[in-house]
C-alpha positions in Angstrom: 58.4 93.1 102.9 60.7 93.0 105.8 62.4 90.0 104.2 62.8 91.8 100.9 64.3 94.7 102.3 66.8 92.8 104.2 67.8 90.9 101.5 68.3 94.1 99.1 70.3 95.9 102.3 72.9 92.6 102.2 73.5 92.8 98.9 73.8 96.5 98.9 76.2 96.7 101.6 78.1 93.8 100.6 78.7 94.8 97.1 78.1 98.5 95.9 79.1 100.1 99.0 82.4 97.9 99.1 83.1 99.0 95.0 81.8 102.8 96.1 84.5 102.4 99.1 87.4 101.2 96.9 86.0 103.9 94.6 86.5 106.8 97.8 90.1 105.3 98.2 91.5 105.9 95.0 90.4 108.9 94.6 92.0 110.1 97.3 95.4 108.3 96.3 94.8 110.1 92.8 94.2 113.6 94.8 97.8 112.6 96.8 99.6 112.2 93.8 98.5 114.9 91.7 98.9 116.9 94.3 102.4 116.8 95.5 103.2 116.1 91.7 104.6 112.4 92.4 105.1 111.7 88.7 106.3 115.0 87.3 109.1 115.5 90.3 110.4 112.0 89.2 110.5 112.9 85.7 112.2 116.0 86.4 114.2 114.8 89.6 117.6 116.1 88.2 116.6 119.1 86.7 117.9 122.8 88.7 116.0 123.7 91.3 113.5 126.4 89.4 115.6 126.3 86.6 118.3 128.3 87.9 122.1 127.6 86.3 125.2 129.7 86.3 126.4 130.2 82.5 129.9 130.8 81.8 130.4 133.6 80.2 134.2 133.3 79.1 134.5 130.7 77.2 138.1 129.4 78.4 138.2 130.7 81.7 138.9 128.1 84.1 137.5 130.1 87.4 134.2 131.2 85.5 133.6 127.1 84.1 134.3 125.9 88.0 132.1 128.6 89.4 129.4 128.0 87.0 129.3 123.9 87.6 129.6 124.8 91.3 126.2 126.7 91.1 124.6 124.2 88.8 125.5 121.2 91.2 124.2 123.3 94.0 120.8 123.9 92.2 120.6 120.6 91.3 121.1 119.1 94.5 118.6 121.8 95.7 116.4 120.6 92.9 116.5 116.9 94.1 116.3 118.1 97.8 113.0 119.6 97.2 111.8 116.9 95.0 112.1 114.1 97.2 110.3 115.8 100.0 107.5 116.1 98.3 107.7 113.0 96.3 108.1 111.4 99.8 105.0 113.2 101.7 102.8 112.1 98.5 103.9 108.3 99.0 103.3 108.3 102.8 99.9 109.6 102.0 99.3 107.1 99.5 100.5 104.4 101.6 98.5 105.8 104.9 94.9 106.0 102.2 95.4 102.4 101.4 95.8 101.2 105.0 93.0 103.4 106.5 91.0 102.0 103.6 92.0 98.4 104.5 90.8 99.1 107.7 87.6 101.1 107.1 86.9 97.8 104.8 87.1 95.4 107.7 85.0 97.8 110.0 82.4 97.7 107.1 82.5 94.1 106.7 82.4 93.6 110.3 79.5 96.0 111.1 76.1 93.9 110.6 77.6 91.1 112.4 78.3 93.3 115.2 75.1 95.0 115.2 73.3 91.9 115.4 75.8 90.3 118.4 75.4 93.7 120.2 71.6 93.6 120.0 71.1 90.2 121.2 73.1 90.6 124.0 71.3 93.9 124.8 68.0 91.6 124.6 70.0 88.8 126.9 70.8 91.5 129.4 67.4 93.1 129.6 65.8 90.0 130.1 68.1 87.8 131.9 69.8 89.8 134.2 
């Protein structure tokens, strides 16, 4: 019975648990992608900030047209800046999530070996010193 239990544990530890860990990492990446709206911000990257723009009221007034152009250009630059920060934060958190997930995978794969090594070294220290 203990041998079967050990075999089942090893099978679970190196198959099901690794797939579950990958699912958790992907869920976090999806969350950061959705929370920061990376896809939506990339699609609307050049849209003016909060859709604010100035429209010229007089059709042939150069000063009015120039003022409208400057205000709209400034709102587009402001919108790009705000969206760039949101996109950058989302992408940085996704990369950090993948790195942390990889580190957790390495730790998870080495835990049974470390447990065995620590147990044996403890027994050696207990009985031989």
